[in-house]
N, C-alpha and C positions, 0 to 999 in steps of 0.2 A: 821568323822561328830558325836556330840555329842546328838544329837536331835532325834526324833522319825520317823522311815523310816520303808517301808514295799515295796518290790519290787513283781511285779504282771507279770506274764507271759500269754501272750495270743495264741493259738498255733491252726492253723487247717490248711486247705489249700486254695487257692488262688479263690475266690469267697463265703466263708465262712462268709466274715463282720468281718476280724480282725481288719484292720484298722480303721472302723466307729467303731466298740464296744471300741478300743481303744483311738480313738479321744471323744467320748464321756464323759466316766473314765477320761481322762484327764480334758475335760470343768469344770468337775463337781468339780473336786480335786480343779481347780484354780480357780473356783468362792465359793470357802469354803475357801481361802487363802493359801492353800498348794500349795507346787512348784512340781513340776512332770520334768523328763527326760524321751523321749520316743523315742526306737529305734526298730524299724522294721525289720527283716529279711524278704526278699521274693523275688524271684523267679522270671524270665523272662517270663513267660506266665498268660494268664487271668484266667484260671480254673486248679484247681490241686496242684498237687505240695506241698513244705510245707512253711508255713507263721507262723514266731516265731517273735511277739512282744512283747518287755521289758520293762515296764514303773516301772521307781523309784518313788515314791511319801514320801516325808518329809515334814517334817515343817519348816527345812532351807533348801537355797537355794543347789542343787547338779548338777553339772556339768556332768557329766556321766551317764549312767545308770548299772555300779557299778558290783559287782562280784556275787552275791547273789540271791536266790529266793525263796519269802516266800509263795507267793500263784501262784497256777497254776487255768488257766479255760481253760480246754483241749473240742475242739472242734471238736476233733477226733482222732481213733484211734490209728491213727500215732504218734500225740503228746504225746499220754501219753508213749508209746514205746520208742518216744526218749529222754524224758526229765521227766520222773517220779522220776528217781533217783535223777536229782538236784536239787531236791525240800527239801529246809532244814531241819535238824531234828527239828521236832514241829511245821514243818508247815502246809500247808492244798491244797487240787485240789477239785477242784469244775469240774464236769463233769455231761453227758447226762447218767442217767444212762438205760435209756432204749435204748442204743446202744452202748455203751464204758462198759472196764470192765479194770480195773487196776490190774497189776501184782504185789499180795504182797512180794513179793523177792527183787522188785525194792524200795519199799520204805525207805526213813532215816528213824531212830528210833522217836516214838510221830508224823509222820504224819498222819494230820487227811485226810477223805477221807468224803466229803462233795457232793453225788451224789443226781441227783434233777432226777424224772420224766417228764420230759420236754411235754411227749404227753400228757400226766394228766392236765399238767401247761400251755397246750396253745393250745390244743384242741376247746375249744368256740373261741379262736380268728382268727383261722385258720388253716391251716395246710403248711406254710411257713417254712422251713426246717429252716432259718437263723435265727427263732425266740428262735432259742435255746441260743443265744449270748444272747439277752435280757434278759431270763429269767435267765439265769447263772450272769448278773450282777447286776440283782434286790438284787439276794444273795448275791454276794459278797458285796454292799453296809451296808448291813447288818450286816455282820463278822466284815469288817472294821468300823462299827458306823461311818458311815457317812450318812448326811440329803437326805432321801429319796426324799423329794420337790423337792430338786435341781436337778435330775434326771428326775422327771417327768418332770421340765419345760423344760431341756434340750431335753428331748424326742419330746414335744410340737412343741418348736422352728425348731428342724433338720427336724420333718416331715412333718409340717403343711403345706408347698406348696401341699403335696401327699392330701391333704384330711382329713377330721373328720375319716374318717373310718379309716385309716393306723395309725391317730394321737394315736384313741382309742384303737388299736390291738397292739401298742409298749409299750403304757402307762400299758395296760390291764397285757399283759404276764409280763413285770418287778414287776407291783405290787405282782403278783399272785408268782414269784422269791423269791422277797423279803417276803412276808408272809410263804412261804413254811418254809425259811429259818428260820425265827420269832421263828416260831409252833416247828422244829426239831433239831436246832445248837445255841449251844453258842455264842455271838458274843467274837470279841477277844477280848484281854484284853487291848484296844487303847485308849487312853483320849487325842486324838488331840488339841492343842493349838489354835483352828483355830480363826484367824484374823476376817475373814469374809472379806478381802480383794478380791478384783475381781482382780487377776491378766489374761494377754492376754499369750495364749496358741498360739505359731509361730514354722512354720521354718526358717533354713539358707536361704532357695531359696525365703519365704516370706520377709525376709527382706531385702533380696541385692532389691527387689522391689519396698519396701518401700521407702529404702535410694535411689534409682533412682529417685522415684517420689520428696521425699525431696531436692535432690540437684538440680533439675529442669531439669531432664533427657526428651524431647520431643520426641525421635525417640527408640522405642526398638524393632528391628528385632530378629529373631532366627527363625531355622528349629529344631523341637523337637530331643532332644535326653537326654535320662534319663543318669546322675541323675537333667539335669538342666533344664529338660522341665516343671518343676513348675512355675519356673521363669515367664515363655509363658504365663501360665495357670492364673496366679495370675494376671500379668499384662494386660492380656486381659480383664479378672472382672474389674480392678480398671484403670488404665490406661490411659482408653477415658474421663474417667471423670475428670480428671488432666489434657488436652490438650495435651494426650501423643497418639502419633500414634504408635500401635504396629502392626507390620509387620511378621507374618510367610511366608518366604519366599521358593523356593524353592527346595533351597540346600546351605551349609555354605559357597559356595562364596559367594554366593546372599546377604547373612545376612552381611557381615563382608563387603562387597561393598558398601552397604547401607550407613552402620553405618559409613565407611570413608569418603563417601560423603557427608552425613548430616553434621558431625563432618566440612568438608572443606566449609561448607557456612557458619557455626555459630550454630547448632545447637548439644546440647548435645546430644549424642547416646550411645545405649549401644547394646551389643549381648550376648551372653552367649551360650554354647557348653559342649561336653565336650570332651575326646582326640580325636576320631576318629575324630570329625568335626574340631577341633582347626587343626587338618593336613590340614584340606583345607581352613584355614585361613590364612595361614601364609606370604602365596604372600601377601597379603595385610596389613598386621600388620607390614611387612618391608615396603609397599607404605605409611603409614602413617608414619612411622618413617622417609623417605626420602624427604616427601612433608611436614614435620613437623604440622601433621595434629590431634588435641586430638580424643581421640575414648577410650574404655572401654570395656574392652573383660574379662568375666568371665569364666575360666576353671573347670569345675566341673568336678573331677577327678573318673574314677572310673577302675575297672579291665582291662588290657589290656594284650598284645598286639589285636589290629584288633579290632575286637564285644568285643572279652575278657569276661568280668563276670559283664553286663549290668545293674544289680544291688545290685553291691557288690562293697563296698569300697577298695579306694588307693590311695597313694603318691608317683607315680612314672612316674609323666608327669614333673617333674620339670628339668629335660633336656630337654621336647621339649619344656616348657617355656622358658628356656634358649635360646634354637637354635629357636625361632620360626624367619621364615625367614630367607634368608642371609645374610652375610654382619655384618656391625656394626652400633648400631643405640643409641639413648638414648631412653628409655623404663622405668619404676618401675615396679615390679614384686609384692605383695601384698597379704600375708596370714593370713587373719582373722582365729584369736584361738578361737572363741566362737560364740553365738549367738549373741549378743546385738553387737559385731565385724563387723557383717557383714553386718549393717546397715550403722555404721560410716565409714566403710571402702572404701563402694562404692560412701560415698560422697567425702570424704578425697581421691579417687581414680578422680574424677570429674576434682576436684581443679588443682591436679596435670597435671591432662593431657592437660588442657588449661592455666594454668600456664607456663608451658613449652612445652607446643605446640609437646605433644608425644601421643604413646600409652600407657596405663598403662593395667596391667594384673593383674586380680584377680585370686589367688589359692584356691578352694576351694574342696571340693570332698563330695563322696556321703553321708560319714556319717554326715558333717557340714552342707552340703546342703539340708538332708529330715529329719534330725530327729526331732524332736516337743520338745518345752521344756517351762516354763514359764517364762514369762516378766513381770515388772512392768509397767505399763505405763508411771508413770515419769520418767524413765530410758531414754524415748525418747525426745530428742530435734528437732524440729520441723520447727522452724526460725534457717538454719545452715548457717552459711559462706559460700557465694558465691564467690571465689577467678575466675574472666575468664582471668588475667594475662594483657600482654601488648596488649590491645584487644583497636584499635582507633577509635571510633565510631566520633567523630566530627570533620572533617576538616583532612587533609594530606598533609603532607610534600611535596614538591616541586619537589623533587627527590627520591621519596618514592622507597627503594629496601623491595620487600615483603622478601628476606635472608639477609638480610642486617647486616654486621660484628657485633658483637657486643662482648663486655668482658662477659656476662653472657650468651651467645650462643642464646639468645633466641631474634627474632627478631619481632619489633613490626607488629602486625598482622592487616589488615582491612580485611572483609567480602569481596566477592565478589560481584559486584551490588553497592559498593561505590561508592557514587558519582565524579569523576573525576579520577578512579582510575580502572588503568588494570595490569595484573600480569598474571605471566604463573606458576603453579604448576605442575612441571615435576615429573615423577618416574624417568628421567634420570638423572646423576647428572648434578648440575648446578650453574650458579654463580649469586651474588646477586638478581639479577634482575630477577631471572629463567630462563634463556639463558643457551640452553643445550650446554654443553664443551665437546659433545663426539660423533656430527655427522660426522664433514668432518674432527678435526682435536683433540687431546687429549689434557689438560690444567692441566699439572700436578701440577702446583702451586696451581691455582685455587682449584683443588682438595682438594689437601692437606689443604689448607686453610679452603674449607666449610667443612671436613669432622673433623677439630680440634674447628670449631665453634659449628658445634651440638653436640659433643661430652662434651662440656664446661658445658653442662644443667645439665650433670651427677653429678657433684660435687653439683651443687645448689641445685640438688634433694636429695642428701645426706642430706645436712644441713638441710632441711627440715622437714627431716624422724626422729622421736627419737631412740637412740639406745636402742636394747636390754638391760634390767635389769635382775639381777638374783632373784628368787624367793624362798626365804630361807636362812637358813644362811649360809655368806661366808665362814664358815670354815668348811665346809659338809663333810662328809666319800666320797659321790658321788655326780657327779654332773651331772644329766639329760639332754641331749640338742635333742632338736625337733623341730617343727615347722605343725603350722594349726589346723589342729582337736583332736589333740593329750592333748593339753593342762590342760582341763578337769580332765581326767584321771590320768595325771602325778602329781597336785598337789594333787589328792587324796592319790596316791601312796605314796608321799613325807611323809602326814600324817600318813600312816599307816606304815611306813618305821620307822618314830618318835617313834610309839608304840614298836616296837623290839628292842629300843636303836641305830637306824643307820639313821643319819643325812644326808638329801640329799638337794639339791637344783635342779633349775629346770631353764635352761636359753632356753625358748621359742622364736624362731626365727622368725616375724613377715616380716620383709623388706627381702626381698632373692635378689634385686636388686634395686639399689644399694644397695653396701653390705658393713654394718658397720665393717669393719676388724678390724680396731685398739681396737674399744670396745669391740669385741667378744674376739681377742690373749689377750688381759689385763684378760679379766675374766679368759680363759680357762688357761693361763698359771699359774695361782694360786688354779688351779683344783686337788682335789690327783684324783681323777677317773673318768676319761671321758664315758661318756656310751650316745652314739645315741641310741634315740627311732624312728623309722621310720615304716607305711606301706608301702613299700618294699621291693625288694630281693637285693637291693644291695648298701644300705645306701646313696641316692642321696647327701642329707643334709648333710651328714658326706663330702663326698666327694667336694661337693663346699665348706665346710668348710676349709679343707686341702690345697684346689687352694688358697682361698681369703690368709689365713693364715700361711700356713706351718705346722696347726696343727694336728697332728692325732687322732681320736678317740681311748681310751684304749677298746673296747667292742662296741658294736653296739645289743641291741633288736630292732630285725626285723618280721612285719607278714606283708604276703604277700597271705593268703586263703580268703581274701574277705570279713571277718568279724574283727569287728574294739579291737583292743586289751584291757584288762579288768583291774583296778587297780592288781587285784595279780598277772598278769604275769608279770608286771612292779617285784612288791615284792619278788617272786622267783628268776626271775632270776639276780636282784641285790646282794641276799644274796648270791648264787653262786658265783658269778663274785668277790665280798669281800673275800667268803671264800677259792678261789680260789689262791685270792695277798696275802692272810694270811700267807698259806701253805710256 
């Protein structure tokens, strides 16, 4: 990007307040009109361990946390030991000089140290160790030439429920840190072109929840499982205000069956989980397929198998989503690609689910679900189209058949309790009236006809979904192929490669099932060098593309250590691949 930017790292242990400090800084920047992208790498423990939050601040939109570190706020010695060498040349490190020491040998050239005597600065406001965060945050605002009054307002807003004493203490230590920096350190030469436009700061999971409310979802059921849990937290707070029932059930089996049951009686319903919970849901996903019941399920992927990496990101559940339940049935699998897409993808999922009377699965991951980012309020449309499909609300044909054979495969639906209508919605295979065909005898012709009727929906869904398009020049040296949350970093990698004289384009695939095989094949057949980029070990999208089109990727860039890819990973590997191909 050509604008002004800085990346701040905040490191400490779980319980030190990294996330709260980062959230406060992000909101300060957003209220000044700046953009932020925040990624928090944390462990699956309540206290201790190592937490490392990276925040990229810029005057233009940023779509990933980047691969540079300008400033670091160190809250413990472990952070200095692990990350001092990562701070860019001419960067800076803020730290509590009462407790911490910086190893001079680890410093890049020109890195400036900003020690703060936290005990002296905060003693009159109390002895809470977590106050070191706020002292350093006040100093950081001076260095970056950001308005302290906005920080003070944020602190008053954040702590007002805890009373004036807590508010005054936090504002006091922030002021002390800011004033100490004014007296001892030169501010950085930043001249932010501040628009003053107030932006919102949100996470993907919050926008999944907001999208569900806009789409008219009236039941959300969930069992807490990271990284999907914050959808439950957000909807538990805001859902009931908009007529939504939010239910935490005893396990994921109960969750999905509640959602399918609600969908059966005409209530828009959604549930969310991660891979382990989705494994328990799969039989009921098949139930929705057989009974032709609309339901939306979000799977926020994390490292696996088993408990795996509960707080780390991965894209390794694509095969699981493909194989949800046994047998074959129509469904859609959607992989949102960026923050705002989380909001609109949920709305789209509900319309597809009801129009085609089938389950719709949304594939997220920890990075997309939990990272925080600025968004412009005007980018959201709340008066969205609601498509309930062929839902009969007035009168019923005399010969009504719930599973009537139709050219589209979609049978007109009446809801249970509709006057003058009764039908069976069985999990067994059945005829047009829902009568079982497998109790006393089987009926192969009926099974064949009913299977074909259901699967005709797939063509309709595919026509409904926009085909993927190339980002960048069609005549590029290399085509990057990916899905889901990698879009932002890959777009940045395309720009970085261009600066080095390498033209690249990006094929980001959002709709995984049904698959736009013809369009993808046409694009990839023209590509000079095809590189799949994924957060998994085996290249699951690459395998899917080969199964659908017969086209094999030339190379893969795969990362599966739990941490997300960064633009430099892509640039370095692409250069290696092209060098090898040029021999």
